[in-house]
C-alpha positions as CSV (number, residue, x, y, z in Angstrom):
1,X,-60.0,94.9,-40.8
2,X,-56.5,96.1,-41.3
3,X,-57.8,99.7,-41.5
4,X,-59.7,99.3,-38.2
5,X,-56.5,98.0,-36.6
6,X,-54.4,100.8,-37.9
7,X,-57.0,103.5,-36.7
8,X,-57.2,101.9,-33.3
9,X,-53.4,101.7,-33.0
10,X,-53.1,105.3,-34.0
11,X,-55.6,106.2,-31.2
12,X,-53.9,104.1,-28.6
13,X,-50.5,105.4,-29.5
14,X,-51.6,109.0,-29.4
15,X,-53.6,108.6,-26.2
16,X,-51.0,106.6,-24.3
17,X,-47.4,106.4,-25.9
18,X,-46.8,109.6,-27.7
19,X,-44.9,112.5,-26.3
20,X,-47.3,114.6,-24.4
21,X,-50.0,111.9,-24.4
22,X,-53.1,112.8,-22.4
23,X,-53.2,109.6,-20.5
24,X,-49.7,108.0,-20.6
25,X,-49.1,104.4,-19.9
26,X,-46.3,103.5,-17.4
27,X,-44.0,101.4,-19.4
28,X,-40.2,101.4,-19.8
29,X,-38.7,103.6,-22.4
30,X,-37.4,100.7,-24.6
31,X,-41.1,99.4,-24.7
32,X,-42.4,102.7,-25.5
33,X,-39.8,103.2,-28.2
34,X,-40.5,99.8,-29.8
35,X,-44.2,100.7,-29.9
36,X,-43.3,104.1,-31.6
37,X,-40.9,102.5,-33.9
38,X,-43.4,99.9,-35.2
39,X,-46.5,102.0,-35.2
40,X,-46.6,102.2,-39.1
41,X,-46.9,98.4,-39.4
42,X,-49.8,98.1,-36.8
43,X,-48.9,94.5,-36.5
44,X,-51.1,92.4,-34.2
45,X,-48.4,92.1,-31.7
46,X,-47.5,95.8,-31.5
47,X,-48.8,96.3,-27.9
48,X,-47.8,92.8,-26.5
49,X,-44.6,93.9,-24.7
50,X,-46.4,97.0,-23.2
51,X,-49.4,94.9,-22.1
52,X,-47.2,92.4,-20.6
53,X,-45.2,95.0,-18.7
54,X,-48.4,96.7,-17.3
55,X,-49.9,93.4,-16.3
56,X,-46.7,92.5,-14.5
57,X,-46.9,95.9,-12.6
58,X,-50.4,95.3,-11.7
59,X,-49.6,91.8,-10.5
60,X,-46.6,93.1,-8.3
61,X,-48.9,95.8,-6.8
62,X,-51.4,93.3,-5.9
63,X,-48.8,91.0,-4.3
64,X,-47.5,94.0,-2.1
65,X,-51.1,94.8,-1.1
66,X,-51.8,91.1,-0.1
67,X,-48.5,90.8,1.7
68,X,-49.1,94.1,3.5
69,X,-52.6,93.0,4.6
70,X,-51.2,89.6,5.7
71,X,-48.7,91.2,8.1
72,X,-51.1,93.6,9.6
73,X,-53.6,90.9,10.5
């Protein structure tokens, strides 16, 4: 289980967080750095801050779309 988590974490970091990632995630530098600094541990909460920030961004974008739609109708 731990080996699988470390492998999955390494893949996510390479794809979304590392410098030059092929599909970078849009998170603040401090969050990205926290993920990179704690990557070796592969703790179960390694991506929690990044996930929270991405979900907050999605939520705000949805609110903007809804408000814009409400104002145009």
